[in-house]
Kinemage of the C-alpha trace (Angstrom):
@kinemage 1
@onewidth
@group {chain A} dominant
@subgroup {mainchain}
@vectorlist {calphas} color= white
{ca met a 1} P -18.316 2.152 32.352
{ca ile a 2} L -18.926 2.098 28.606
{ca asp a 3} L -20.397 -1.064 27.126
{ca his a 4} L -18.204 -1.619 24.067
{ca thr a 5} L -20.373 -4.415 22.708
{ca ser a 6} L -23.416 -2.230 22.051
{ca lys a 7} L -23.676 0.472 19.410
{ca pro a 8} L -23.540 4.027 20.822
{ca asn a 9} L -26.481 6.353 20.421
{ca pro a 10} L -25.307 9.510 18.574
{ca lys a 11} L -27.801 11.514 20.654
{ca his a 12} L -25.917 10.664 23.819
{ca ile a 13} L -23.154 12.876 25.161
{ca ile a 14} L -19.923 12.164 23.263
{ca leu a 15} L -17.168 11.012 25.569
{ca thr a 16} L -13.483 11.404 24.788
{ca ser a 17} L -10.129 11.429 26.493
{ca his a 18} L -9.424 14.825 24.908
{ca gln a 19} L -10.428 18.027 26.673
{ca ser a 20} L -11.734 19.652 23.473
{ca lys a 21} L -14.703 17.789 22.062
{ca gly a 22} L -15.538 19.900 19.031
{ca thr a 23} L -14.138 19.591 15.504
{ca ala a 24} L -13.363 22.584 13.305
{ca ser a 25} L -14.154 20.926 9.988
{ca ser a 26} L -16.367 18.014 9.095
{ca ile a 27} L -15.258 15.557 6.425
{ca gln a 28} L -17.603 14.925 3.497
{ca trp a 29} L -15.893 11.854 2.090
{ca gly a 30} L -16.162 11.496 -1.686
{ca ala a 31} L -16.784 15.174 -2.430
{ca ser a 32} L -15.120 16.182 -5.707
{ca asp a 33} L -14.114 19.637 -4.454
{ca pro a 34} L -11.466 19.375 -1.710
{ca leu a 35} L -12.954 22.387 0.061
{ca asp a 36} L -16.290 20.590 0.195
{ca arg a 37} L -14.567 17.411 1.334
{ca gly a 38} L -12.604 19.205 4.030
{ca pro a 39} L -9.033 18.680 5.242
{ca ile a 40} L -7.705 15.739 7.221
{ca ile a 41} L -6.524 17.254 10.503
{ca gly a 42} L -4.607 14.762 12.603
{ca ser a 43} L -2.179 17.168 14.227
{ca leu a 44} L -1.665 17.127 17.993
{ca ser a 45} L -0.582 20.757 18.206
{ca ser a 46} L -4.183 22.000 18.390
{ca leu a 47} L -6.543 19.385 19.775
{ca lys a 48} L -9.681 21.445 19.170
{ca his a 49} L -9.122 21.297 15.390
{ca arg a 50} L -8.698 17.535 15.115
{ca asn a 51} L -11.306 15.771 12.974
{ca val a 52} L -9.794 12.289 12.788
{ca ile a 53} L -8.913 9.448 15.114
{ca gly a 54} L -5.193 8.760 15.465
{ca thr a 55} L -2.278 10.862 14.286
{ca his a 56} L 0.040 11.290 11.322
{ca ala a 57} L 2.974 9.067 10.327
{ca gly a 58} L 1.402 5.762 11.323
{ca ser a 59} L 3.653 3.674 13.557
{ca tyr a 60} L 6.321 6.391 13.382
{ca gly a 61} L 4.124 8.514 15.598
{ca val a 62} L 5.646 6.613 18.527
{ca tyr a 63} L 9.077 7.965 17.607
{ca arg a 64} L 7.601 11.436 17.626
{ca ala a 65} L 6.449 10.761 21.180
{ca leu a 66} L 9.990 9.702 22.137
{ca ala a 67} L 11.396 12.880 20.586
{ca val a 68} L 8.946 15.027 22.535
{ca ala a 69} L 9.484 13.080 25.764
{ca ser a 70} L 13.272 13.399 25.491
{ca gly a 71} L 13.031 17.139 24.848
{ca val a 72} L 14.475 17.228 21.335
{ca leu a 73} L 11.160 18.144 19.674
{ca asp a 74} L 8.810 20.970 20.565
{ca pro a 75} L 5.323 19.392 20.594
{ca ser a 76} L 3.856 22.605 19.187
{ca his a 77} L 6.129 22.578 16.110
{ca lys a 78} L 4.352 23.179 12.810
{ca ala a 79} L 5.980 21.961 9.622
{ca asp a 80} L 7.305 24.550 7.165
{ca leu a 81} L 6.061 23.098 3.862
{ca thr a 82} L 7.772 25.641 1.590
{ca asp a 83} L 8.905 24.008 -1.700
{ca thr a 84} L 7.572 20.573 -0.707
{ca ala a 85} L 4.858 20.442 -3.404
{ca pro a 86} L 4.873 17.509 -5.883
{ca pro a 87} L 7.103 17.987 -8.976
{ca val a 88} L 4.418 16.324 -11.122
{ca gln a 89} L 0.648 16.395 -11.050
{ca ile a 90} L -1.302 13.228 -10.391
{ca gly a 91} L -5.051 13.610 -10.751
{ca pro a 92} L -7.618 14.599 -9.956
{ca his a 93} L -9.392 11.598 -11.468
{ca pro a 94} L -13.103 10.673 -11.436
{ca ser a 95} L -12.317 7.926 -8.925
{ca trp a 96} L -11.310 10.573 -6.378
{ca ser a 97} L -14.949 11.570 -5.955
{ca asp a 98} L -16.325 8.041 -5.781
{ca pro a 99} L -16.651 7.163 -2.073
{ca asp a 100} L -16.758 3.457 -2.922
{ca lys a 101} L -13.503 3.408 -4.913
{ca ile a 102} L -11.176 5.104 -2.431
{ca val a 103} L -11.652 4.407 1.278
{ca ser a 104} L -8.137 3.818 2.636
{ca leu a 105} L -6.222 6.945 1.589
{ca asp a 106} L -6.818 10.660 1.111
{ca pro a 107} L -6.788 11.366 -2.645
{ca phe a 108} L -6.031 15.037 -1.902
{ca gly a 109} L -3.186 14.066 0.433
{ca ala a 110} L -0.381 15.245 -1.870
{ca ile a 111} L -1.858 18.696 -2.451
{ca ala a 112} L -3.273 19.300 1.027
{ca ser a 113} L -0.923 22.182 1.821
{ca asp a 114} L -2.039 24.009 -1.351
{ca val a 115} L -5.770 23.333 -1.568
{ca phe a 116} L -6.205 23.928 2.149
{ca ala a 117} L -3.839 26.922 2.314
{ca glu a 118} L -6.597 29.158 3.653
{ca phe a 119} L -7.208 26.752 6.504
{ca arg a 120} L -3.496 26.746 7.285
{ca ser a 121} L -3.397 30.550 7.309
{ca glu a 122} L -6.170 30.487 9.898
{ca gly a 123} L -4.093 28.288 12.194
{ca tyr a 124} L -5.234 24.811 11.247
{ca asp a 125} L -2.267 22.429 11.375
{ca ile a 126} L -2.724 20.441 8.153
{ca phe a 127} L -0.055 17.994 7.031
{ca pro a 128} L 0.151 16.070 3.716
{ca thr a 129} L -0.503 12.330 3.835
{ca ile a 130} L 1.095 11.817 0.404
{ca ala a 131} L 4.470 13.053 -0.840
{ca ile a 132} L 5.672 12.829 -4.440
{ca thr a 133} L 9.230 13.269 -5.687
{ca arg a 134} L 11.592 12.274 -8.492
{ca ala a 135} L 14.575 10.003 -8.030
{ca arg a 136} L 17.058 7.622 -9.562
{ca ile a 137} L 17.233 4.082 -8.249
{ca asn a 138} L 19.904 1.455 -8.764
{ca ile a 139} L 18.909 -2.212 -8.993
{ca pro a 140} L 22.064 -4.360 -9.471
{ca glu a 141} L 20.208 -6.963 -11.551
{ca leu a 142} L 19.430 -4.364 -14.212
{ca lys a 143} L 23.084 -4.338 -15.255
{ca asp a 144} L 22.885 -8.070 -15.958
{ca glu a 145} L 19.657 -7.617 -17.913
{ca ile a 146} L 21.292 -4.917 -20.041
{ca ala a 147} L 24.324 -7.125 -20.640
{ca gln a 148} L 22.072 -10.034 -21.671
{ca gly a 149} L 20.059 -7.877 -24.037
{ca arg a 150} L 16.771 -8.084 -22.106
{ca leu a 151} L 16.839 -4.348 -21.418
{ca thr a 152} L 17.964 -1.472 -23.617
{ca val a 153} L 19.565 1.746 -22.394
{ca asp a 154} L 17.599 4.701 -23.758
{ca gly a 155} L 19.305 7.465 -21.770
{ca lys a 156} L 16.017 8.899 -20.549
{ca ile a 157} L 14.334 6.161 -18.538
{ca leu a 158} L 17.248 3.741 -18.201
{ca lys a 159} L 20.651 5.418 -17.993
{ca pro a 160} L 23.995 4.034 -19.226
{ca asp a 161} L 25.051 3.280 -15.630
{ca ala a 162} L 21.875 1.154 -15.307
{ca ser a 163} L 20.239 3.662 -12.965
{ca leu a 164} L 16.498 4.028 -13.429
{ca val a 165} L 14.652 7.355 -13.464
{ca val a 166} L 11.407 7.178 -11.501
{ca thr a 167} L 8.706 9.280 -9.942
{ca lys a 168} L 7.832 7.964 -6.516
{ca ala a 169} L 5.010 8.637 -4.108
{ca ser a 170} L 4.811 7.757 -0.425
{ca ile a 171} L 1.273 7.292 0.861
{ca asp a 172} L 0.169 7.136 4.474
{ca pro a 173} L -3.138 5.360 5.132
{ca val a 174} L -6.266 7.365 5.864
{ca trp a 175} L -9.183 5.073 6.568
{ca tyr a 176} L -12.757 6.220 6.043
{ca leu a 177} L -14.356 3.815 8.478
{ca pro a 178} L -17.844 3.603 6.887
{ca gly a 179} L -16.194 2.829 3.537
{ca ile a 180} L -13.783 0.283 5.036
{ca ala a 181} L -16.696 -1.489 6.723
{ca lys a 182} L -18.708 -1.524 3.504
{ca arg a 183} L -15.742 -2.908 1.568
{ca leu a 184} L -15.309 -5.721 4.102
{ca lys a 185} L -19.082 -6.316 4.288
{ca ile a 186} L -19.353 -5.659 8.013
{ca glu a 187} L -21.105 -3.074 10.185
{ca glu a 188} L -19.145 0.092 10.934
{ca trp a 189} L -19.749 -0.243 14.659
{ca asp a 190} L -18.413 -3.818 14.675
{ca leu a 191} L -15.309 -2.599 12.842
{ca arg a 192} L -14.781 0.268 15.279
{ca arg a 193} L -15.303 -1.923 18.338
{ca val a 194} L -12.859 -4.608 17.200
{ca leu a 195} L -10.256 -2.032 16.125
{ca phe a 196} L -10.507 -0.535 19.608
{ca gln a 197} L -10.174 -3.902 21.323
{ca gln a 198} L -7.431 -5.351 19.135
{ca thr a 199} L -5.215 -2.272 19.505
{ca gly a 200} L -5.301 -2.648 23.281
{ca asn a 201} L -7.837 0.171 23.741
{ca met a 202} L -5.288 2.534 22.194
{ca phe a 203} L -7.874 4.690 20.416
{ca pro a 204} L -10.906 5.257 22.668
{ca glu a 205} L -12.441 7.628 20.109
{ca leu a 206} L -13.243 4.582 17.989
{ca val a 207} L -16.039 3.779 20.435
{ca thr a 208} L -16.675 7.157 22.080
{ca arg a 209} L -16.695 9.480 19.058
{ca pro a 210} L -19.192 8.181 16.471
{ca asp a 211} L -19.035 11.610 14.832
{ca leu a 212} L -15.422 10.991 13.739
{ca his a 213} L -15.311 8.694 10.702
{ca ala a 214} L -11.683 9.046 9.537
{ca phe a 215} L -8.898 7.028 11.178
{ca leu a 216} L -5.125 7.313 10.772
{ca pro a 217} L -4.111 3.744 11.636
{ca pro a 218} L -0.706 3.006 13.240
{ca ile a 219} L 0.520 0.892 10.332
{ca gly a 220} L 3.014 1.204 7.507
{ca gly a 221} L 2.097 2.978 4.310
{ca thr a 222} L 2.666 2.339 0.608
{ca thr a 223} L 5.271 3.538 -1.886
{ca val a 224} L 4.515 3.850 -5.596
{ca tyr a 225} L 7.311 3.853 -8.171
{ca ile a 226} L 6.281 5.219 -11.569
{ca ile a 227} L 8.451 4.412 -14.574
{ca gly a 228} L 7.915 6.421 -17.743
{ca asp a 229} L 5.353 9.100 -18.557
{ca glu a 230} L 2.992 9.678 -15.615
{ca arg a 231} L 0.269 10.795 -18.044
{ca ala a 232} L 0.180 7.327 -19.596
{ca ile a 233} L -1.031 5.731 -16.375
{ca ala a 234} L -4.610 6.956 -16.708
{ca asp a 235} L -4.700 6.753 -20.519
{ca pro a 236} L -6.207 3.383 -21.513
{ca ser a 237} L -4.921 3.843 -25.076
{ca arg a 238} L -1.330 3.553 -23.860
{ca pro a 239} L 0.229 0.358 -22.460
{ca leu a 240} L 0.515 -0.014 -18.701
{ca ala a 241} L 2.351 -2.612 -16.632
{ca val a 242} L 1.745 -2.967 -12.889
{ca arg a 243} L 3.394 -4.975 -10.148
{ca val a 244} L 1.698 -4.884 -6.723
{ca his a 245} L 4.345 -6.127 -4.297
{ca asp a 246} L 3.923 -6.807 -0.605
{ca glu a 247} L 7.004 -6.151 1.492
{ca cys a 248} L 9.490 -8.951 2.169
{ca asn a 249} L 12.497 -7.424 3.889
{ca gly a 250} L 14.497 -10.655 3.958
{ca ser a 251} L 14.306 -11.173 0.207
{ca asp a 252} L 13.771 -7.652 -1.154
{ca val a 253} L 16.686 -6.122 0.782
{ca phe a 254} L 18.928 -8.968 1.927
{ca gly a 255} L 18.398 -11.519 -0.838
{ca ser a 256} L 17.050 -14.442 1.183
{ca asp a 257} L 16.388 -17.307 -1.230
{ca ile a 258} L 13.546 -19.047 0.634
{ca cys a 259} L 10.970 -17.115 -1.417
{ca thr a 260} L 10.558 -15.517 -4.838
{ca cys a 261} L 9.919 -11.982 -3.625
{ca arg a 262} L 13.005 -10.108 -4.853
{ca pro a 263} L 13.311 -12.015 -8.156
{ca tyr a 264} L 9.650 -11.324 -8.899
{ca leu a 265} L 9.990 -7.670 -7.877
{ca val a 266} L 12.979 -7.248 -10.204
{ca his a 267} L 11.126 -9.029 -12.999
{ca gly a 268} L 8.221 -6.636 -12.458
{ca ile a 269} L 10.584 -3.675 -12.742
{ca glu a 270} L 11.971 -5.143 -15.968
{ca val a 271} L 8.479 -5.459 -17.481
{ca cys a 272} L 7.658 -1.909 -16.348
{ca ile a 273} L 10.789 -0.528 -18.021
{ca gln a 274} L 10.005 -2.319 -21.279
{ca thr a 275} L 6.425 -1.021 -21.216
{ca ala a 276} L 7.539 2.548 -20.487
{ca gln a 277} L 10.053 2.414 -23.334
{ca ala a 278} L 7.232 1.262 -25.622
{ca gly a 279} L 5.404 4.533 -24.994
{ca gly a 280} L 3.453 3.596 -21.908
{ca ala a 281} L 4.236 3.461 -18.221
{ca gly a 282} L 5.061 1.018 -15.482
{ca val a 283} L 3.906 1.137 -11.869
{ca ile a 284} L 5.369 -0.689 -8.884
{ca val a 285} L 3.131 -0.543 -5.811
{ca tyr a 286} L 5.155 -1.488 -2.730
{ca cys a 287} L 2.951 -2.197 0.303
{ca arg a 288} L 4.250 -2.452 3.896
{ca lys a 289} L 2.615 -5.792 4.674
{ca glu a 290} L 5.554 -7.858 5.909
{ca gly a 291} L 4.975 -11.596 6.078
{ca arg a 292} L 1.494 -11.409 4.495
{ca ala a 293} L 0.749 -8.702 7.101
{ca leu a 294} L 1.475 -11.202 9.878
{ca gly a 295} L 4.742 -9.463 10.703
{ca glu a 296} L 8.357 -10.525 10.458
{ca val a 297} L 8.527 -12.120 13.919
{ca thr a 298} L 5.658 -14.418 13.003
{ca lys a 299} L 7.249 -15.133 9.628
{ca phe a 300} L 10.544 -16.206 11.173
{ca leu a 301} L 8.753 -18.403 13.711
{ca val a 302} L 6.975 -20.108 10.815
{ca tyr a 303} L 10.299 -20.576 9.009
{ca asn a 304} L 11.661 -22.452 12.025
{ca ala a 305} L 8.547 -24.588 12.333
{ca arg a 306} L 8.626 -25.496 8.644
{ca lys a 307} L 12.300 -26.465 8.638
{ca arg a 308} L 12.146 -28.517 11.860
{ca gln a 309} L 9.105 -30.616 11.052
{ca glu a 310} L 9.489 -34.253 10.105
{ca gly a 311} L 10.634 -34.495 6.511
{ca gly a 312} L 11.896 -30.913 6.475
{ca asp a 313} L 10.333 -27.993 4.632
{ca arg a 314} L 7.429 -29.390 2.596
{ca ala a 315} L 4.863 -27.826 0.301
{ca asp a 316} L 1.988 -29.758 1.889
{ca ala a 317} L 2.709 -28.158 5.299
{ca tyr a 318} L 3.640 -24.674 4.059
{ca phe a 319} L 0.379 -22.942 4.934
{ca leu a 320} L -0.462 -25.330 7.786
{ca arg a 321} L 2.537 -24.195 9.803
{ca thr a 322} L 1.556 -20.562 9.174
{ca glu a 323} L -1.945 -21.217 10.478
{ca cys a 324} L -0.568 -23.009 13.550
{ca val a 325} L 1.439 -19.944 14.540
{ca ala a 326} L -0.723 -17.062 13.276
{ca gly a 327} L -4.199 -18.589 13.108
{ca val a 328} L -4.621 -17.616 9.438
{ca gln a 329} L -2.664 -18.001 6.216
{ca asp a 330} L -2.839 -14.377 5.131
{ca met a 331} L -3.972 -11.046 6.644
{ca arg a 332} L -3.212 -8.662 3.797
{ca phe a 333} L -6.844 -7.941 2.885
{ca gln a 334} L -6.214 -7.164 -0.755
{ca glu a 335} L -9.712 -5.647 -0.917
{ca leu a 336} L -8.187 -2.307 0.107
{ca met a 337} L -5.225 -2.465 -2.288
{ca pro a 338} L -6.999 -1.195 -5.459
{ca asp a 339} L -7.474 2.219 -3.810
{ca ile a 340} L -3.890 3.065 -4.806
{ca leu a 341} L -4.658 2.178 -8.426
{ca his a 342} L -7.810 4.321 -8.355
{ca trp a 343} L -5.791 7.227 -6.931
{ca leu a 344} L -3.500 6.929 -9.956
{ca gly a 345} L -6.518 6.936 -12.275
{ca ile a 346} L -5.903 3.408 -13.568
{ca thr a 347} L -8.826 1.846 -15.439
{ca lys a 348} L -6.930 -0.763 -17.478
{ca ile a 349} L -3.774 -2.801 -16.844
{ca asp a 350} L -2.218 -4.378 -19.918
{ca gln a 351} L 0.291 -6.467 -17.979
{ca leu a 352} L -0.290 -7.362 -14.332
{ca val a 353} L 2.962 -8.850 -13.076
{ca ser a 354} L 1.414 -11.161 -10.500
{ca met a 355} L 0.302 -14.759 -10.128
{ca ser a 356} L -1.861 -14.014 -7.075
{ca asn a 357} L -5.546 -14.727 -7.577
{ca met a 358} L -6.303 -12.602 -4.502
{ca lys a 359} L -4.675 -9.537 -6.047
{ca tyr a 360} L -6.199 -10.188 -9.462
{ca asn a 361} L -9.685 -10.691 -8.025
{ca ala a 362} L -9.433 -7.548 -5.888
{ca ile a 363} L -8.316 -5.450 -8.859
{ca thr a 364} L -10.907 -6.724 -11.317
{ca ser a 365} L -13.678 -6.592 -8.704
{ca ala a 366} L -12.798 -2.903 -8.287
{ca gly a 367} L -13.669 -2.357 -11.949
{ca ile a 368} L -10.136 -2.292 -13.354
{ca glu a 369} L -9.617 -4.335 -16.510
{ca val a 370} L -6.623 -6.711 -16.632
{ca ile a 371} L -5.555 -7.830 -20.101
{ca gln a 372} L -2.685 -10.189 -19.242
{ca arg a 373} L -1.108 -11.669 -16.135
{ca ile a 374} L 2.670 -12.078 -16.151
{ca pro a 375} L 4.101 -14.944 -14.055
{ca ile a 376} L 7.607 -15.231 -12.731
{ca pro a 377} L 9.735 -17.264 -15.185
{ca pro a 378} L 10.611 -20.596 -13.538
{ca ala a 379} L 14.319 -20.001 -14.178
{ca leu a 380} L 14.170 -17.011 -11.807
{ca ile a 381} L 12.862 -19.079 -8.904
{ca pro a 382} L 15.575 -19.838 -6.303
{ca ala a 383} L 15.997 -23.535 -5.495
{ca asp a 384} L 14.839 -23.141 -1.889
{ca ala a 385} L 11.753 -21.236 -3.054
{ca gln a 386} L 10.357 -24.219 -4.965
{ca val a 387} L 8.499 -25.226 -1.796
{ca glu a 388} L 6.695 -21.884 -1.815
{ca ile a 389} L 5.716 -22.231 -5.479
{ca glu a 390} L 4.453 -25.783 -5.079
{ca ala a 391} L 2.513 -24.874 -1.938
{ca lys a 392} L 0.856 -21.914 -3.629
{ca lys a 393} L 0.045 -24.029 -6.669
{ca ala a 394} L -1.608 -26.708 -4.525
{ca ser a 395} L -3.577 -24.176 -2.470
{ca gly a 396} L -5.035 -22.373 -5.488
{ca tyr a 397} L -3.024 -19.213 -4.858
{ca tyr a 398} L -2.666 -19.022 -8.626
{ca ser a 399} L -4.277 -20.953 -11.454
{ca gly a 400} L -2.967 -23.476 -13.937
{ca asp a 401} L -3.032 -20.861 -16.680
{ca glu a 402} L -0.295 -18.910 -14.927
{ca ile a 403} L 1.816 -22.055 -14.485
{ca leu a 404} L 1.501 -22.871 -18.186
{ca ala a 405} L 2.276 -19.297 -19.183
{ca ala a 406} L 5.425 -19.340 -17.090
{ca glu a 407} L 6.624 -22.562 -18.672
{ca glu a 408} L 5.912 -21.217 -22.157
{ca leu a 409} L 7.754 -17.984 -21.373
{ca thr a 410} L 10.814 -19.921 -20.254
{ca gln a 411} L 10.797 -21.907 -23.514
{ca ile a 412} L 10.605 -18.664 -25.519
{ca val a 413} L 13.434 -16.819 -23.800
{ca gly a 414} L 15.516 -19.963 -23.446
{ca arg a 415} L 18.907 -19.407 -21.914
{ca ala a 416} L 18.509 -15.660 -21.649
{ca tyr a 417} L 17.456 -16.287 -18.070
């Protein structure tokens, strides 16, 4: 039996549940040349080539298993990646070769099929972990903002039908475990051991394969929406607006009014459009971290507990009820979030559309300059969401400066909101 509390000795025989123990390509994380860095190989079609723990597609990998089990998918299928290359080029940026700046994604993930084409021709099953495409999106509130004069149709970024032209990127997580541990100020072995235990022993290689340092975790990824000229993002001489938004399905999609998530997301999009039309760019980073990464089931349980307590939903018990159910107030670990910004080459943000001190501190601690923080205008806060705002204010989630700025902004725009 393996003792999972003690650190393994790399000189010992490496144990694994897989029959093939060797890896075809080592990963030199932080190398500037992708060929020196090596590809991320998480495919299951050829086990001897794998050089990571886990598999592609995060939690969707389970659906792949269902498809294989039911006979509708050949487990040896290799993706035909013809014409799937990005329509625009992002990077490379200096941050791509800094092993301390990017530890939770593969910066070469969007161009993997091209830069590692020779590997693919030799039979290595390499799949992109980032996909980039162009699209039009329709946000109903934008029509109201155009009608009220807050937004202007330019025909290029914002169309007459209020549709918005964007470039969007979907990013699956790729964790470099030594870098993740360093970022969280813990030992790599402690991280690996707890990941193994807290996933129900799902990934034995975490504790039996100390030679494998990359992990494809079974979690949701991140989507980036770029508004305006992509080249402006990494150009500090041009204005840049950024909204980092953590998923809230109830509000973002279905319009639940117990929180400010959708109104703030829409306000962030508005600021991004205005910045792009001023010759810069806007970036919306949408992270799959439902319910502060506690999950939607936990979030709904907390909703019930808050509403049923004596005196009803109260700001003074907002976070207390969360802790009673989940044990913590927040599990988003914003320390990893700036990796997306580094992948985009961002060094300066002129307008950060966020009141969160955790996000602000994570971004600035990562060496990215923030000129101004943009709060949500009070007039955009739903009545039932006032409890959330008051609770966050009392807990220090955001500072008094942001509260004052929001009040001043409301006075300036007056009835426009």
